[in-house]
N, C-alpha and C positions, 0 to 999 in steps of 0.2 A: 507313262501314266498308269496307275493301278486302278482297276475296277473291282468293286466289292458289291456283292449282292446282299441286300439287307432284307430281313423279314418285314412284311408290310407294316406291322405295328411299330417297329423300331424306326422305319423310314418316316412314318407319320409323326412320331414323337420328335425326331430330329428336325423335321420340317417345321413343326409348330414352335419348337424352341428357337430355331434360326429366325423365323418370322418375328417372334416376340423380341428378339434382339436387333431386328432390322438388318439381318445379314443374309447373304446367299447361303443356301444349304451347304454347298461345297466349302465356302470360307469358314462356316461354323464348324463343320466336321474337321477341317484342317486345324483349326485352333484347338479343338478338343484333343486331337492326336498329338499336337505339339506339346500341350500341357502334360498329357500322359507320359510321353517319352521323356520330357524334362524332369518330371517328378520321379520317374523310375531311375533315371541316371543319377539323381541325387541320392536316392535310397539304396542303390546297389553299391556296396563298398567291398573292396577286395579284402581278403583275410590277411592280417599281418604275417610276415614270415617268422619262423622261429627266432631268427636273429633279432628282428624288430621287437618281438615279445620279450626276449631276454634283456635287451637294452632298456625297454620300458620298465621292467621289474627291477632291474639294477638301479635305474634312476629313482624309482619310487623308494627303494630300500636305502638309498644313499644316506638319508638323514633320519632314519627310523629310530636310531639310538637317542635322538634328542626329543622324542615324543614322551611326555611324562606318563606314568602309569595311571590308569583310571582308579578312582576310589571304589570301595566295595559298594557304596551307595552314592548315586549321583543326586545331589541336592541342588536346589535353586542357588543357594549360597556358593556352592562349588562352581557352578556354571558362571556366576557373575563375580567371582572372587577378584578379578583384575579390573573391575569397573567401579566407579564411584557412584 
């Protein structure tokens, strides 16, 4: 078990928030920590390797010769040219 000392104002705030939710303070703090750790795990992504980046760009480039050139001026008519 880990013990953490909190500043009195933080402890009071956590106690009030736990009581407002009908929870024990320890259960409330545990839920907050679980949310924080889960959110962090989702947001932390490893950097792709150079090989993965190369494969990504090669796949992206594979059909680039089929992309039509853009006109000098993009008009509404050009955007909707294939729509009725």
